[in-house]
ZAMARGU-4260 file (C-alpha; in steps of 0.2 Angstrom, whole numbers, plus 5000, padded with zeros to 4 digits):
<rodrens>
0) 5048/5156/4985 | 5054/5171/4974 | 5070/5179/4979 | 5071/5197/4983 | 5086/5208/4977
5) 5090/5226/4981 | 5099/5230/4965 | 5103/5224/4947 | 5122/5221/4952 | 5119/5206/4963
10) 5130/5192/4957 | 5117/5179/4963 | 5104/5188/4952 | 5115/5187/4937 | 5118/5169/4939
15) 5099/5166/4941 | 5096/5175/4924 | 5110/5166/4916 | 5103/5149/4922 | 5085/5152/4915
20) 5076/5161/4929 | 5061/5173/4925 | 5058/5188/4936 | 5054/5206/4938 | 5066/5221/4938
25) 5066/5239/4936 | 5071/5243/4918 | 5075/5259/4910 | 5057/5263/4909 | 5045/5253/4919
30) 5045/5237/4929 | 5048/5222/4917 | 5045/5204/4918 | 5062/5198/4911 | 5073/5182/4906
35) 5088/5178/4896 | 5083/5181/4877 | 5094/5166/4872 | 5086/5154/4884 | 5071/5146/4874
40) 5063/5138/4889 | 5064/5154/4900 | 5056/5164/4886 | 5042/5151/4884 | 5039/5152/4902
45) 5039/5171/4902 | 5026/5172/4888 | 5015/5159/4897 | 5016/5169/4913 | 5011/5185/4904
50) 4998/5175/4894 | 5005/5182/4878 | 5002/5174/4861 | 5007/5182/4844 | 5013/5197/4853
55) 5032/5197/4856 | 5041/5206/4870 | 5056/5218/4868 | 5074/5213/4868 | 5085/5224/4878
60) 5104/5223/4874 | 5120/5231/4879 | 5125/5235/4862 | 5122/5231/4843 | 5135/5216/4844
65) 5123/5207/4857 | 5108/5209/4845 | 5118/5202/4830 | 5124/5187/4841 | 5106/5184/4845
70) 5102/5182/4827 | 5097/5199/4821 | 5104/5204/4804 | 5118/5217/4806 | 5111/5229/4792
75) 5095/5231/4801 | 5101/5235/4818 | 5116/5246/4811 | 5103/5256/4801 | 5094/5262/4817
80) 5108/5262/4830 | 5109/5281/4829 | 5093/5281/4840 | 5102/5272/4854 | 5106/5272/4868
85) 5088/5277/4873 | 5071/5272/4880 | 5066/5269/4862 | 5062/5252/4855 | 5063/5249/4837
90) 5054/5235/4827 | 5066/5227/4815 | 5064/5211/4804 | 5069/5195/4813 | 5069/5179/4804
95) 5082/5168/4812 | 5074/5150/4813 | 5084/5146/4829 | 5077/5160/4838 | 5059/5159/4832
100) 5053/5156/4849 | 5056/5175/4853 | 5045/5182/4840 | 5029/5172/4842 | 5026/5169/4824
105) 5029/5187/4819 | 5041/5192/4806 | 5049/5206/4817 | 5053/5210/4835 | 5056/5226/4845
110) 5074/5229/4851 | 5083/5243/4861 | 5099/5248/4869 | 5096/5256/4885 | 5104/5272/4892
115) 5103/5266/4909 | 5121/5261/4915 | 5115/5249/4928 | 5104/5240/4916 | 5118/5240/4903
120) 5130/5232/4915 | 5117/5218/4919 | 5115/5214/4900 | 5133/5214/4898 | 5134/5201/4911
125) 5119/5191/4906 | 5117/5194/4888 | 5101/5201/4880 | 5085/5201/4890 | 5068/5198/4884
130) 5056/5209/4893 | 5038/5214/4894 | 5029/5226/4906 | 5026/5218/4923 | 5007/5216/4922
135) 4994/5205/4915 | 4985/5210/4898 | 4973/5224/4900 | 4979/5228/4918 | 4989/5243/4923
140) 5008/5242/4923 | 5016/5239/4940 | 5023/5255/4947 | 5031/5247/4962 | 5037/5230/4968
145) 5021/5226/4978 | 5010/5229/4963 | 5021/5217/4953 | 5020/5204/4967 | 5001/5205/4966
150) 5002/5200/4948 | 5015/5186/4949 | 5017/5181/4967 | 5028/5166/4968 | 5026/5161/4949
155) 5042/5170/4946 | 5060/5167/4953 | 5065/5184/4959 | 5060/5202/4961 | 5072/5217/4961
160) 5066/5233/4970 | 5068/5249/4961 | 5057/5260/4971 | 5042/5269/4964 | 5043/5271/4945
165) 5026/5279/4943 | 5034/5294/4936 | 5041/5284/4921 | 5034/5281/4904 | 5035/5265/4894
170) 5047/5265/4880 | 5043/5273/4864 | 5041/5261/4850 | 5044/5265/4832 | 5046/5256/4815
175) 5055/5262/4800 | 5047/5258/4783 | 5055/5265/4767 | 5065/5278/4777 | 5049/5284/4785
180) 5047/5283/4804 | 5031/5276/4811 | 5028/5279/4829 | 5019/5264/4835 | 5018/5269/4853
185) 5022/5286/4861 | 5032/5285/4877 | 5047/5291/4886 | 5056/5297/4870 | 5048/5310/4859
190) 5050/5309/4840 | 5047/5324/4828 | 5039/5324/4811 | 5056/5321/4803 | 5058/5305/4813
195) 5072/5313/4824 | 5073/5312/4843 | 5067/5328/4851
</rodrens>
């Protein structure tokens, strides 16, 4: 039976995540299926629940140091840190062989540092989280806990209630190639023609 939590600050929730649990939380954007990014078995379980292959999720961290500790090269995340904290995911090269389970055969992964203080406190306590929207491929993103529970039921270990998030957009996703900003998905953050946050 999945456990229900009222907020992201619950110590039992933090321990569950640190010990490899997979669950649903309100992120800085939409409800997300999450687990500790450094836990290989938890990540593999998350991808299996989401039926994802060759489509990595997004790593949400509290700061650049957490991303570097996870295996991302400092020069890549340092080059884009001016965009954070924000609901903006940035695709960066990622080749650490010890963390290849995160990227599902891809040469890169989306990462972000949230501007949500509560989510940041959670990631400080748990380490970076791997996340993907709380839905199944081709289905609408869950706007509330009951919709998320219809997708995952007791297949996950916990749910955190963040109320109705239907007014939130998913994160904007960008990639930077040769100093040019390519918007992969428009979302919560708007980017102008010069690659700057509006």
